[in-house]
Structures are given as C-alpha cells and as structure tokens.
C-alpha positions as CSV (number, residue, x, y, z in Angstrom):
1,M,86.5,142.2,202.9
2,P,84.9,145.9,202.6
3,D,85.5,148.2,205.5
4,T,81.5,148.8,206.0
5,I,78.7,146.4,204.8
6,I,75.2,148.2,204.8
7,F,71.9,147.0,204.5
8,R,69.2,149.8,204.2
9,K,65.4,150.3,203.4
10,D,63.3,153.1,202.9
11,E,61.7,154.9,206.0
12,S,58.4,155.7,204.3
13,D,57.7,151.7,204.3
14,N,56.6,152.4,208.1
15,R,53.5,154.4,207.4
16,I,52.6,151.6,205.1
17,I,53.2,148.8,207.5
18,V,50.9,150.5,210.4
19,L,48.3,151.8,207.9
20,K,47.8,148.1,206.7
21,S,47.8,146.5,210.3
22,V,45.1,148.9,211.4
23,L,43.0,148.8,208.3
24,F,43.2,145.0,209.0
25,S,42.3,145.4,212.7
26,L,39.2,147.6,211.6
27,S,38.0,145.0,209.2
28,L,38.3,141.9,211.7
29,A,36.4,144.5,214.3
30,F,33.4,145.1,212.0
31,I,32.8,141.6,211.0
32,P,30.7,140.7,214.0
33,V,28.8,144.0,213.3
34,L,28.2,142.9,209.7
35,I,26.8,139.7,210.8
36,D,24.4,141.2,213.3
37,L,23.0,143.6,210.7
38,L,22.7,141.0,207.8
39,F,21.1,138.1,210.1
40,S,19.9,140.0,213.0
41,T,22.1,137.5,215.8
42,H,22.3,140.0,218.7
43,L,26.2,139.3,218.8
44,V,26.9,143.2,219.3
45,K,25.7,144.7,222.3
46,N,26.2,148.1,223.6
47,N,29.5,147.6,225.1
48,Y,30.9,146.0,222.2
49,F,32.1,149.3,220.5
50,F,33.8,150.4,223.7
51,I,35.7,147.1,224.3
52,V,36.7,147.1,220.7
53,G,37.5,150.5,220.3
54,F,39.6,150.4,223.4
55,L,41.7,147.3,221.9
56,L,41.9,149.0,218.4
57,F,43.4,151.9,220.3
58,A,45.7,150.3,222.3
59,S,46.9,147.8,219.0
60,T,47.2,151.2,217.2
61,F,49.4,152.9,219.7
62,D,51.8,149.6,220.2
63,R,52.2,149.4,216.4
64,I,53.1,153.4,216.0
65,N,55.6,152.8,219.0
66,T,57.4,150.1,217.5
67,N,60.8,150.5,216.9
68,R,61.8,149.5,213.5
69,L,65.2,149.2,211.6
70,H,65.7,151.3,209.1
71,Q,69.7,150.8,208.2
72,L,71.9,148.0,209.8
73,T,75.8,148.4,209.3
74,F,78.8,146.0,209.9
75,N,81.4,148.4,210.5
76,N,84.7,146.7,210.4
77,D,87.0,149.7,211.4
78,T,85.3,150.3,214.8
79,R,84.1,146.5,215.1
80,Q,81.0,147.1,215.8
81,V,77.2,146.3,214.3
82,V,75.3,149.4,214.2
83,F,71.2,149.5,214.4
84,Y,69.8,152.6,212.9
85,Y,66.2,152.7,213.9
86,K,62.9,154.7,214.8
87,S,59.4,154.6,215.6
88,L,56.6,155.8,213.5
89,L,56.2,159.3,215.2
90,G,60.0,158.8,217.3
91,S,63.2,160.6,216.0
92,R,66.1,158.4,214.6
93,Q,68.2,156.7,217.2
94,T,71.1,154.5,217.3
95,K,72.4,151.2,219.1
96,A,75.5,149.7,218.5
97,V,77.3,146.5,220.0
98,N,81.0,145.4,219.7
99,Y,81.6,142.1,217.5
100,E,83.3,140.7,220.4
101,H,80.0,140.7,222.6
102,A,77.2,140.3,219.3
103,I,75.6,137.4,219.3
104,L,73.3,136.6,216.1
105,E,70.3,134.4,217.1
106,I,68.9,133.0,213.7
107,M,65.2,131.5,213.7
108,S,63.9,130.2,210.5
109,F,60.7,128.2,210.0
110,S,58.1,127.2,207.8
111,P,54.2,127.8,209.2
112,A,52.8,124.5,209.5
113,W,49.8,125.9,207.7
114,Y,51.4,127.0,204.6
115,R,54.9,125.0,203.7
116,R,55.7,127.1,200.7
117,T,56.6,130.3,202.5
118,E,59.8,130.7,204.8
119,T,59.6,133.1,207.6
120,M,62.9,134.2,209.3
121,K,63.7,136.4,212.3
122,L,67.0,137.5,213.4
123,Y,67.7,138.3,217.0
124,F,70.8,140.4,217.7
125,L,72.0,139.9,221.5
126,K,74.9,141.5,223.1
127,N,76.3,138.9,225.9
128,K,72.7,137.5,226.2
129,A,70.4,140.3,226.6
130,E,68.2,141.3,223.3
131,I,69.6,144.5,221.5
132,F,67.2,144.0,218.5
133,E,65.2,142.0,216.6
134,I,64.5,141.9,212.6
135,A,61.4,140.5,211.3
136,P,60.1,140.7,207.7
137,N,56.5,141.9,209.1
138,K,57.9,144.4,211.6
139,D,60.7,145.8,209.6
140,S,59.8,145.0,206.0
141,F,63.1,143.6,204.9
142,T,62.8,140.7,202.7
143,I,63.8,137.1,203.4
144,D,66.7,137.7,200.8
145,T,67.9,140.5,202.7
146,L,67.8,138.7,206.0
147,K,69.8,135.8,204.4
148,A,72.2,138.5,203.2
149,I,72.5,139.8,206.7
150,C,73.2,136.6,207.9
151,Q,76.1,135.8,205.3
152,A,77.7,139.1,206.3
153,A,77.5,138.4,209.9
154,E,79.2,135.1,209.0
155,Q,82.1,137.0,207.2
156,V,82.6,139.3,210.3
157,P,83.8,137.4,213.5
158,L,80.3,137.4,214.6
159,K,79.0,134.3,217.0
160,I,76.0,132.9,215.1
161,K,73.4,130.7,216.8
162,R,70.6,128.8,214.9
163,I,67.3,128.1,216.2
C-alpha cells in the first residue's frame, strides 16, 4: 500500500461553480418579471426587487463563503486523513483527523424523479462531529472520484458507515 493516497482537483473550478449558480438564481428571479412584461399579470410589485435582491445577495454570499475541498490525502505515515480546502475569497486551510478517530459516512442515492443518475455524498466525522462534507455539486468531484475515495478509505483502517 502506498504511503500517501492523494485526490486533487483544480482550484479554478470554484469560480465556475459559483458563477453558474449565481446565473441560475438570476434567471429564476427574472421569470416573474418576464411573465409580467409579456402577459401584464401584475405579479411583480415594487417591493419584489428589494426582496429578490436581498435573497440573491444572501445566497451569493453563502456560495462564496462555502468551503470547497481541493485535495484529500490519506497519509499512512502519520495515519491521518488531511483535507485541504478554501472558500472562493478565503485562504487555503487544512484539517486533519487521525485514522483511529475518523469515520466515513457514505450516502448514496438516486433521485426519485430521475433514476439514471446517482448522487453520492461523503461525510468525514471525528468521533461523531462532522469534519468535512464532500459532494459533487459543491466540490465538483465526480462520482467516480468519490467511489475511488471510498475504496481508498477501505484500504486504510478507517471506519465506514453506509447510509
């Protein structure tokens, strides 16, 4: 077994993820405006723009401050799982947890409305407190990469719990 198993992704993906989600939110916010302009339904009142503007600002701020994983390392020399992460505007940070205290919870499911896709989330816990959550839509790791992380966790003595 290698001394260190590393899973890494490009840090520039974060800007793209945040930009896509902001553009999607903007398009949803302007659907009632478009309907009101086309059909004169009076859906949009004067306070609509203030409320939607505040909600868009809050959700954009939340997306910018979300910690996204850039590298996950299983270090067999120090017997630790090391997380390298950062938010869009923050500096790079590190969290580490020993193999003895680490628990990996694997949540795998298929949405009821579309059975062909599979969604997976990984939760790394220290005793019972969550250390880090890895999700494809948040961290832009593929499902195959998440499965490879699960296989690597099975190789090292890490407690695994499937949900």
